[in-house]
N, C-alpha and C positions, 0 to 999 in steps of 0.2 A: 726459709730455712727454720726449721723446727726449734722450740728453745733450747732443749738440751743439746742437739747437735752444735748449736751457736755457743751454747756455754764452752763445750768440749774445745770450739775453735779456738774460743778465748784463752783457755788453760794452754793450750797447744803452742799459741803465739807468745804467750808470756813466759812459758818454759824456755822456747827458742830464744826470745830476746835477752833473759836472763844468762843462760849459758853462753852468748856472743858477747855480752858487752861486759861480763865481770872479769875475763880475761885481759880484756882491752885495755880497760879504763879506771877499774877501781882496785883499792890495795887489800879490800877483803869484801867476802860476800858470804850470804847463805840463802839456802834454798829448802823450804821446808814443807812436809806434808803432814797435816794433822788431821785426827777424825775423831769424834765424839758426838755430843749429845746437845742440842740446843731446846729450850722451853721458853714458848711465849705466851705471854697473858694480855688481852687486848681488854680494856675498858673492866667490866667484872665477870666477864667470860671466862669459863675455867681453862685452865693453861693446858696446852698442847704440847707434846715434844716429836721430836724427829732427828734422824741421824745427820750428822752435819760432815760435810768435806770441805777443807780448807787449804790453800795453797797460798804461800806468802813465800817474800823474798826481800832483802834488804841488801845494799851495796854501800860500803864505806868508800866515797869517792876520795877522801882525805881522812887521814886519821887523826885524833887528836894529840896534841905534841904538850906534853907536862913540863918539858924543860924551857920551851917557848911560850907558854901559856897560852896558845892558839885551840881554839874546837876544831873538832873533823867537821865534816861533811856527809850526809846519808842521804839515801833514797831507796825506795821501796814500795811496795804494793801488797793487796791481797786480793783473794778472790775467795767468798764464802759461799756456798751452796748446801741448802738444805735438800734432803731427799724429797721431803713433802713441801712443794713450792706452793701449793694451795693454802698453806696454813701458816707458813714462814715466810720472812723475806730473804731473797737472795742480794749480795751486796759485791759492791767492786769500790777499791780503794786506791788511792796514790799518796805518796807523800815524799817530803823532802825537809830536810832539817838540820841543826846543829849537835853535835856530840860533845860533851865536855869530859875528858879523863883525867882521874886522880887517884892514883894507886889503885886499891882492888874496886873503887867505885867508877861506874861511867853515868852520866846523866845526859838525857837526849832531850829535845824542845823539838816539835814537828809541826809542819805545817801541812794538814792532811786533808784532802777532798774524799767523799764517800758518796757511792750513789747507792740507794737503798729502793728496791723493788718491794713496793709494800703490796701482801697479801689482800685478797678480796674479804669482804665480811657479808653477815646477813643483818639487815634493818627492816624490822617489820615484813620478813618474808620477801624482801627485796634486796638484790645483790648491789652492796656499795664498794665499788672499785676505786680504793684509796688512791690518793695522787702518791706517785713516786717522791723519794725525798732526796735531796742533794745537800749535804751537809759540810761546813767547813768546821774544821776539828785543830785544836791546837792542844795533842796529847804530852803530857810531860813523863818521861821514862826515867826511872832509877834503877842501876843494875849492879848488883854485887857479887863477885867473884871470889872463892875460897875453896878451902882445901887443898891437897897436894898438886901443885903446879897450876893452882888457881882453875881448876878444870869445872867445878861445881859453881852454879850461880842460881840468883833468884832475882826476880824483876819486880817492881809496881810501878801501874802505869794509872793513870788519871785525867781525867778531862771535862771540863764543862761543855755542856752543848750549846749550841749557838741557835737563832732561828734558822731553819732550814730554808731552801728553796724548793717551791713546790712544782709538780710537772705532772701535768694530768696523765693517767693511764691511758694506755692505746685501748684498752678495752671498756673505758667509760663513754657512754651516750651523752651524759648529761653534765655540764661544767658546773662545779660547786664552789662556793666562797671557800678561799685558803683557810684551814685552821688558825688560831691564833696560839702560838708557841709560848707557854708558860715557863716551864724550866726542864732540864735534865742533865745527866751526867752518865760517865762510863767509867769503870773500875776494872782492874785486869791485874791478876797475880799469876807469875810462872815461875817453874822451878825447872831445873834441867842440869844435864853433864855432858860436857863435851868431851870426846874420845879421840880427838885428833882433826881427822876428815869428815867425821859424823857426830851426831849430837842427837840427845834424846830430850824432850820437855813434856812438860804436863801446865794446863793453864784454866784457870778459872774466869769469867768475866761475867760483870752483870751491868745492863744497862737501864736506864729509866727516862721515858719521855712523857711529858705531860703538856697538854692542851687544853686551853680554855674552852667551857662548854660552850659552843656557839651553833650557828647553822653550819659551818665546815667542820664541824666534830660532833655529827650526830651520834647519840649514846654513847657520848666520849671514845667512840670506836677507835680513834688515834692514838689513846693514852696507851703506852706499852711498856710493859716490863719483860727483861729479854736476859736470860741465865744459860752460860754457855759452858761446858766442860769437855775438854779435848786433850789428847795428849798425841805424841807424832814424833817423826825421826826428821833428819835433815841433813844437809850435805855443807860443809863449810868449803869456803875456796881461798 
């Protein structure tokens, strides 16, 4: 199966899964489609940009209770597909976590697994097929609702990045030493408005990953700065 067709199959299966599970099990859910632009820079190579498609969904399995002082439970996922996969990474993520509510604020802590299919690079006129990354993440999300009927919202998300698990690219013909992860972070801000069953939102995300300069990171080509700007619509269940 061609990569593009495989991605479309994954998207279709994700949509069917969410549409089936939301009414049956959860107390609230969202399903959103965002489009925008991603800008990536590896090492000191000039940055490149591409259009981006993002499908995301979240289920509130159990709502948080202010009266009982108990957290809620959420689960969700994301599929991120750039138009130019030769220079930008495809990403798939799933997560589950706790959601705490207090008046206009909600605070969430998630345990997330993200699979990143890294693009290839050129080193000394040779192609370097970077290892794909599997990352465990612990994002903290703070959301504030305001305005008439609290339909407007803003949220901030931040997370330190941990040492990823490396998986050799199927395109690679030679196994190289794994890079040594130094540090990294991801920050994201979102604004939006909920119209009832539909919502609109815009978001900006910045990610930075730094690896040590060694044989596993030739010419620092794993060092990665990424900026994403998106806008989209979604359905609230």
